[in-house]
N, C-alpha and C positions, 0 to 999 in steps of 0.2 A: 101128883105124874101132870097134868093140864098146866098146871104153875109154869113147871120146866120147859112146857113145850111154847107157851108165848113167850115165855125170857126169852128162848134161846130164839126165837125169831125175829122179838124188837132187838138183839144184841148183835144178830149176823147183817139185820138189815141196814143198821147203822152202820159195820165195816164195810158192806155194800158199795159205800159211796168210792171210798179210794180202789173199789174193784174195778168198780165201772171207768173211773178214770184211766186203769191200767190197760184191762182189753182194749180202749178207745186206742189207746197208742200201739199197740198189737195189732188192732185191724187196719190203724191209719200205714203203718209200716207193711202189709201185706205184698205180698207180689204172684201169687197163686192159691187156686183153689186148691192145695196140697196144706197151703199156711193158714186157711182158713179150718179146715178139716183138723192140721195140727190144734188151735187155739181151742177148738171146744173141746177134744178131746183134752186134754191138759185142765182147761178148767173144769171140766168133768173128775178128772182123777182127783186132781185137787180136793175139790169139795168133797166125795165120798170118801177122799180120805180125810180128811179133817172131821168129819160127821162119825164118823166110825171110830177114832181115837176119840173123838168127846165121848161119844157113847158108851164107849170100852170103860172109860175112865171116873164115867158118873156110876155104872152099874158096879165100880171096883168100892167107889163108896158108900153104897143105898147097902153090899154084900158085905162089907168090910174083909172082900179079897184080892189082895192088891197082886197085882202079879211083883 
């Protein structure tokens, strides 16, 4: 389990570089405080979605109970 967590952190960090560039572009184009809130909210919801799908997929492989 710990090995999976460490591997996940390393892989996420590797993909975070292009995410950082995209976020910098979004923040450069912001015009209001509402835009900033939308950027943060979109980032949060996107991350939660990816993590929950990844976790569900991992659990399906561990228990052989595919949806």
